[in-house]
C-alpha positions in Angstrom: 83.4 -65.5 65.0 81.0 -64.2 67.9 82.4 -61.6 70.5 82.6 -64.0 73.3 84.8 -66.3 71.0 87.0 -63.3 69.9 87.7 -62.2 73.4 88.5 -65.9 74.2 90.9 -66.0 71.1 92.7 -62.8 72.2 93.1 -64.0 75.7 94.7 -67.3 74.6 96.9 -65.4 72.4 98.0 -63.2 75.2 98.8 -66.2 77.3 100.7 -67.7 74.3 98.0 -70.7 74.7 96.4 -70.5 71.1 96.3 -73.4 69.1 97.0 -73.2 64.9 93.4 -73.6 64.3 92.0 -70.8 66.2 94.9 -68.5 65.5 93.8 -69.2 61.7 90.3 -68.3 62.6 91.3 -65.1 64.4 93.4 -64.2 61.5 90.5 -64.7 58.9 88.0 -62.8 61.4 90.3 -59.7 61.8 91.0 -59.6 58.0 87.2 -59.6 57.3 85.8 -57.0 60.0 87.1 -53.7 60.8 84.8 -53.8 64.0 86.8 -57.1 65.0 90.2 -55.4 64.5 88.8 -52.4 66.8 87.7 -54.7 69.3 91.3 -56.4 69.0 93.2 -53.3 69.7 90.9 -52.6 72.7 91.4 -56.1 74.4 95.1 -56.1 73.8 95.5 -52.6 75.5 93.1 -53.7 78.3 95.4 -56.9 78.8 98.6 -54.8 79.0 97.0 -52.4 81.6 96.1 -55.5 83.7 99.6 -56.7 83.7 101.1 -53.5 84.4 98.9 -53.1 87.3 99.0 -56.6 88.6 97.9 -57.2 92.2 97.1 -53.5 92.5 101.1 -52.8 92.4 102.4 -50.2 90.0 105.8 -51.2 88.7 107.0 -47.6 88.5 105.4 -46.5 91.8 107.1 -46.0 95.2 107.4 -48.7 97.8 110.6 -50.1 97.8 112.4 -52.3 95.5 110.6 -54.1 92.8 111.0 -57.9 92.9 113.0 -59.6 90.0 110.0 -61.6 88.9 108.2 -58.5 88.2 110.9 -57.2 86.2 111.3 -60.4 84.1 107.5 -60.6 83.6 107.4 -57.1 82.6 110.3 -57.4 80.1 108.4 -60.5 78.7 105.1 -58.9 78.2 107.0 -55.9 76.6 108.4 -58.2 74.1 105.1 -60.0 73.7 103.3 -56.7 73.2 105.8 -55.3 70.6 105.3 -58.7 68.9 101.4 -58.4 69.0 101.5 -55.0 67.5 103.6 -56.0 64.7 101.4 -59.0 64.2 98.3 -56.7 64.2 99.8 -54.2 61.6 100.9 -57.1 59.3 97.2 -58.6 59.5 96.1 -55.1 58.8 98.6 -54.8 55.7 97.6 -58.2 54.4 93.9 -57.1 54.7 94.5 -53.8 52.7 96.8 -55.7 50.1 94.2 -58.6 49.8 91.3 -55.9 49.4 93.3 -54.2 46.6 94.2 -57.4 44.9 90.8 -58.7 45.0 88.4 -56.0 44.8 88.1 -53.7 41.8 87.5 -50.2 42.0 83.8 -49.3 42.6 82.2 -47.4 39.6 81.7 -43.6 39.9 78.0 -44.2 40.0 75.3 -46.8 39.2 72.1 -46.2 37.4 68.8 -47.6 38.1 65.5 -46.9 36.0 61.7 -46.6 36.6 59.2 -49.0 34.7 59.0 -46.5 31.8 63.0 -45.4 31.7 64.8 -45.5 28.3 68.3 -44.6 28.7 71.7 -44.8 27.2 75.1 -44.9 28.5 78.3 -44.2 26.7 81.9 -44.5 28.1 85.1 -42.9 26.9 87.4 -45.2 24.5 90.0 -45.5 27.7 87.1 -46.6 30.1 85.3 -49.1 28.1 87.2 -52.1 29.2 87.5 -50.9 32.7 83.5 -50.6 33.1 82.0 -53.8 31.9 79.4 -53.7 34.3 75.7 -53.0 33.1 74.3 -49.4 34.3 77.6 -48.4 35.8 79.1 -45.2 35.2 83.0 -44.3 35.2 84.7 -40.8 35.0 84.1 -39.7 31.6 80.8 -41.7 31.0 77.8 -40.0 29.7 74.3 -40.8 30.4 71.2 -39.8 28.2 67.8 -40.4 29.5 65.1 -40.1 26.9 62.1 -41.2 28.8 61.1 -41.7 32.6 63.1 -41.4 35.5 66.5 -42.7 36.7 68.3 -43.1 40.1 71.9 -42.5 40.5 74.0 -43.9 43.3 77.5 -42.3 43.3 80.3 -44.0 44.9 80.5 -41.0 47.4 77.2 -41.8 48.9 75.5 -39.2 47.0 72.2 -39.9 45.6 70.5 -38.3 42.7 67.2 -38.8 40.8 67.0 -37.3 37.0 63.9 -37.0 34.9 64.1 -37.0 31.1 64.8 -35.7 28.9 68.5 -35.6 30.4 72.2 -35.4 29.2 74.6 -36.0 32.0 78.4 -36.5 32.3 80.6 -37.8 35.2 83.5 -35.1 34.7 85.5 -36.6 37.8 84.8 -38.1 40.9 82.7 -35.4 43.0 81.9 -33.2 39.7 79.1 -34.0 37.6 77.9 -32.1 34.2 74.3 -31.6 33.7 73.9 -30.2 30.0 70.2 -31.0 30.3 67.4 -32.2 32.6 65.8 -31.8 36.0 67.9 -33.4 38.6 67.4 -34.0 42.4 70.5 -34.7 44.9 71.0 -35.7 48.3 74.4 -35.2 49.7 75.4 -36.8 53.2 77.9 -34.8 55.3 81.0 -37.2 54.3 80.4 -36.1 50.7 80.2 -32.4 51.1 81.9 -30.4 48.4 80.0 -32.5 45.6 79.7 -30.3 42.6 77.1 -30.1 39.8 77.6 -27.8 36.7 75.7 -26.6 34.1 76.1 -24.2 31.0 75.0 -21.7 33.3 76.4 -22.2 36.9 78.6 -24.3 38.9 77.3 -25.4 42.1 79.3 -26.6 45.3 77.3 -28.5 47.8 78.0 -27.9 51.5 76.0 -31.1 52.6 72.3 -30.9 51.7 69.3 -31.5 49.3 68.7 -29.6 46.5 67.6 -29.6 42.7 69.0 -28.4 39.6 67.1 -27.6 36.3 69.2 -27.2 33.2 67.1 -25.6 30.7 68.3 -25.2 27.0 65.8 -22.6 26.1 66.0 -20.5 29.6 68.3 -19.8 32.2 69.3 -22.9 34.4 67.7 -22.9 38.2 68.8 -24.1 41.7 66.6 -25.1 44.2 67.7 -25.9 48.0 65.5 -28.0 50.2 67.7 -28.2 53.1 71.2 -27.2 54.1 73.5 -25.0 52.1 75.0 -24.8 48.6 77.3 -22.2 47.1 76.6 -21.3 43.4 78.9 -19.2 40.9 77.4 -18.1 37.7 79.2 -18.7 34.3 77.1 -16.0 32.5 77.7 -12.6 32.1 80.8 -10.5 30.8 82.9 -10.9 34.0 82.7 -13.2 36.8 80.7 -12.5 40.1 81.7 -13.5 43.7 79.7 -16.9 44.8 76.3 -16.7 46.3 75.5 -18.9 49.4 72.1 -20.2 49.4 70.1 -22.0 52.4 67.1 -24.0 52.8 63.8 -23.0 51.1 65.5 -20.8 48.7 65.9 -20.9 44.7 67.5 -18.7 42.0 67.5 -18.5 38.3 70.7 -17.5 36.3 70.4 -14.3 34.4 72.3 -13.6 31.3 74.3 -10.7 33.1 75.7 -13.1 35.6 73.1 -12.1 38.4 70.5 -14.2 40.0 66.6 -13.8 39.9 64.9 -14.9 43.1 62.3 -17.5 42.2 59.9 -19.8 44.1 61.2 -23.0 45.6 59.2 -25.7 43.4 59.6 -29.1 45.0 56.9 -30.4 42.4 59.5 -30.5 39.7 61.6 -32.9 41.1 61.4 -36.6 41.8 62.9 -37.7 44.9 62.5 -41.6 44.3 61.7 -43.8 41.4 58.1 -43.6 40.8 57.8 -47.2 40.0 60.2 -50.3 39.2 57.3 -52.9 38.9 57.7 -54.7 35.4 55.6 -53.3 32.8 52.9 -55.8 30.9 53.7 -55.7 27.0 52.6 -52.4 25.5 52.4 -50.5 22.3 53.3 -46.7 22.2 52.5 -43.9 19.6 54.6 -41.0 20.6 53.4 -39.1 17.2 56.9 -37.5 16.9 59.1 -37.6 13.8 58.4 -37.6 10.2 56.3 -40.6 10.6 53.6 -39.5 13.0 51.7 -42.8 12.9 54.7 -45.1 13.6 54.2 -47.4 16.6 56.7 -48.4 19.2 56.8 -49.7 22.4 57.6 -53.2 23.9 55.2 -56.0 22.4 55.7 -59.3 20.5 53.4 -58.0 17.8 54.8 -54.8 17.4 57.1 -55.1 14.4 54.1 -56.7 12.2 51.6 -54.0 12.9 50.9 -51.5 10.0 49.7 -48.3 11.4 49.2 -45.5 9.2 46.9 -42.4 8.3 43.9 -42.5 5.8 44.4 -44.5 2.6 46.3 -41.9 0.0 47.4 -39.6 2.7 50.5 -39.1 4.4 49.7 -35.6 5.7 48.8 -36.4 9.2 48.8 -32.7 11.0 51.3 -32.6 14.1 51.0 -29.8 16.7 53.0 -29.1 19.7 52.3 -31.6 22.3 52.6 -32.3 26.1 55.9 -34.4 25.2 57.2 -33.5 21.9 54.9 -33.4 19.2 51.0 -34.6 19.3 48.4 -35.4 16.4 45.4 -33.1 15.4 42.7 -35.3 14.8 39.4 -34.7 12.9 37.5 -35.2 9.7 39.8 -32.5 7.8 43.2 -33.3 9.6 43.3 -37.1 9.7 43.1 -40.3 11.7 45.0 -43.5 12.0 44.1 -46.9 11.1 46.0 -50.0 12.1 45.8 -54.1 11.6 46.3 -54.8 14.9 43.4 -56.8 16.3 43.4 -55.7 20.0 43.3 -57.4 23.2 40.4 -60.0 23.3 38.3 -61.7 25.7 38.0 -60.6 29.2 41.8 -60.3 29.4 43.4 -57.1 31.4 44.0 -54.0 29.5 45.3 -50.2 30.3 45.0 -47.5 27.9 46.8 -44.1 28.8 47.2 -40.7 26.6 47.3 -37.2 26.7 44.2 -35.1 25.0 43.3 -31.6 24.5 39.6 -30.8 23.5 38.9 -27.7 21.9 35.8 -25.6 23.1 32.7 -26.7 20.9 30.7 -23.9 19.2 28.0 -22.3 21.2 25.4 -24.3 18.7 27.1 -27.6 18.9 25.2 -30.6 19.3 26.1 -33.1 22.2 27.7 -36.2 20.3 29.8 -38.8 21.8 33.4 -39.0 20.5 35.4 -41.9 20.2 39.3 -42.0 20.7 40.2 -45.4 19.9 38.3 -48.7 19.4 38.5 -52.5 18.3 36.5 -55.6 18.4 33.0 -55.9 17.4 31.8 -53.0 14.9 28.9 -52.3 17.3 27.6 -52.5 20.8 26.6 -55.9 21.9 29.0 -57.3 19.5 32.2 -57.8 21.7 33.1 -54.1 21.3 35.9 -52.2 23.3 36.4 -48.3 23.0 37.7 -45.3 24.8 35.1 -42.4 24.4 34.5 -38.9 25.3 30.7 -38.9 26.5 29.1 -35.7 25.5 26.9 -34.2 28.2 24.8 -30.9 27.9 24.9 -29.1 31.2 23.3 -25.7 31.4 23.3 -25.4 27.7 27.0 -26.1 27.4 28.6 -29.3 25.8 31.1 -31.2 28.1 32.9 -34.4 27.8 34.0 -37.2 30.4 36.5 -40.0 29.7 34.7 -43.3 29.4 35.7 -46.9 29.2 33.2 -48.7 26.9 32.6 -52.6 26.9 29.6 -53.1 24.3 26.4 -51.7 26.3 28.3 -51.0 29.7 30.3 -48.1 30.2 32.1 -46.3 33.2 32.8 -42.6 33.2 34.2 -39.9 35.4 31.8 -37.4 37.4 33.7 -34.2 36.1 34.0 -33.2 32.6 37.7 -32.6 31.0 38.5 -28.8 31.0 38.4 -27.4 27.4 41.9 -26.2 25.8 44.2 -27.8 28.3 46.0 -30.9 28.0 44.9 -33.7 30.5 46.4 -37.2 31.0 43.9 -39.9 31.0 44.4 -43.6 32.2 41.8 -46.4 31.9 42.6 -49.5 33.9 40.6 -52.6 33.4 41.6 -55.7 35.7 40.0 -59.2 34.6 38.7 -61.6 37.5 39.6 -64.5 35.1 37.7 -66.6 32.3 37.0 -65.4 28.8 33.6 -63.9 29.8 34.8 -63.3 33.2 33.9 -60.2 35.5 36.3 -57.2 36.2 36.6 -53.7 37.4 37.7 -50.5 36.1 39.3 -47.3 37.1 39.8 -44.0 35.4 42.4 -41.5 36.1 42.6 -38.0 35.2 45.9 -36.0 35.7 47.1 -39.2 37.8 44.1 -39.0 40.2 41.6 -41.8 40.5 38.2 -39.9 39.2 36.1 -43.0 38.7 32.5 -42.6 39.7 32.5 -44.3 43.4 36.3 -45.0 42.7 35.7 -48.2 41.2 33.0 -49.9 39.0 32.3 -53.7 37.8 31.5 -54.9 34.5 28.9 -57.8 34.5 30.6 -59.3 31.3 33.4 -58.5 29.2 34.2 -60.5 26.0 35.9 -58.3 23.3 35.8 -60.0 19.9 38.9 -60.1 18.0 38.6 -63.3 16.0 35.3 -63.2 13.9 34.9 -62.0 10.5 33.2 -58.6 11.6 35.9 -57.8 14.0 37.8 -54.4 13.4 41.1 -53.8 14.3 42.3 -50.9 16.1 41.3 -47.5 14.7 42.3 -44.2 16.5 39.8 -41.2 16.2 37.7 -43.0 13.9 33.8 -42.8 14.5 31.6 -45.9 14.7 28.9 -45.6 11.8 25.8 -44.1 13.2 26.7 -44.2 16.9 29.1 -41.2 17.4 31.1 -38.4 15.7 34.7 -37.5 14.7 36.7 -36.6 17.5 38.5 -33.4 17.0 41.2 -32.1 18.9 44.9 -33.3 19.7 46.1 -36.4 21.4 49.8 -37.3 22.5 51.7 -40.2 24.0 49.2 -43.0 23.6 50.0 -46.2 25.4 48.1 -49.4 25.2 49.2 -51.9 27.7 48.3 -55.8 27.5 47.8 -55.7 31.4 47.0 -53.9 34.1 49.3 -50.9 35.2 49.7 -49.6 38.9 49.5 -46.0 40.2 53.4 -45.7 40.1 53.4 -45.9 36.3 50.5 -43.6 36.1 52.1 -41.1 38.0 55.2 -41.4 35.8 53.1 -40.8 32.5 51.0 -38.0 34.0 54.0 -36.1 35.3 56.5 -35.5 32.4 59.5 -33.2 32.8 58.4 -29.4 32.0 61.5 -30.0 29.6 59.6 -32.6 27.7 58.0 -30.4 25.0 61.6 -29.5 23.9 63.5 -31.0 21.0 65.8 -33.9 22.7 69.5 -33.0 22.8 72.0 -33.9 19.8 
């Protein structure tokens, strides 16, 4: 019902000229719209004001006796006004009752995951039946985030963005427990008083944006980006008075119950999901757990792939990684072989991993190192590889990431620094056809560092079907061409398609807590 039709219907109602059909429409419109009910009250008040000031004559003002027809009209309108008020109250009551009957309680919070998010939700037994919706949290629900980033939208209007690994529970409406994780929250003024508790502290929001770091191996932290919060320590022998923090301030909980001033660090926090683009099929080697060569991911061939260390060896060496554990690779510490044929022809593909390269000996010779490869055994035979190209600059060997298709390769301008973890992502996008042209981009630590930003391959045709084609090999040199890769690799992904900047950002920016063991 438009504004004009609403005014017309109210006017007809006031004059007792409304038809049953229009009256039904008016009732339905008032039930459905708070704004319409507000307009209804304003219109009826205006009508009564006009009636009482009819002809510019105040009924109770001076000026002699009041005509009887005015008195009767006034009494009739008072009766009508009372009836209208009763009717309005009945409509409002019916609306409230209908809402209670037809609409279930909204969940305490809803969950949305990024492209790479892996999380689980468990509900208390009494709430299982009451929370049938997927990705909904009730009071008492527990959320564990194993990988990626999730976004929370609370019933109160609070929004939160949480990075893995994280362990979070809705204790009650307005109180969330963060046992572990890095979380950013934005609280509207109507939800002021929202609280977050960790093992070390209790935070009460006063209408603001803030971040909380709950770290099982160190003190928990609070970072305030706008507005104010109040924090109470849960550490120390006796409780200390709450402390109020304002914008651009941060504190670390100390064992004695006090607070250490630390720098505000917005880089730790995501304020939105980095990507929600559906991922292409992918394989994932985390190198964690007792079987360091185990392959995971979301790929139709995953469960049929054999992935293991060298024949007769189960002692692949694991070392502390960028996310959990990593794999040390080299002639004395192992390599991984598989029976997966790889991605053939000119199909798009993406490779992403963390790598750490030890500084070579002063007399080391510049030899290229293969991180992984599949397809034809040599250049010119349908080969696909990811290599570290060796360069001798001013008497020192340096390595730059390179994507290799047969005799063609693209690399970065700058080498990787020794002794540091670097995230490398290589994205090849086919232009179509079995032997189609395509472009490649190389990202180091989330930045596109490809020479000239993008390079085109004149021909790509990876061989995965001929008798001489080799399956995927990790850190295995190709005979007579390159040498063993010696170093560490972590979180290897091979995507059967292109990935975008959002996915790369998420892979290249794991939580600072990711190197720790997940919560029990």
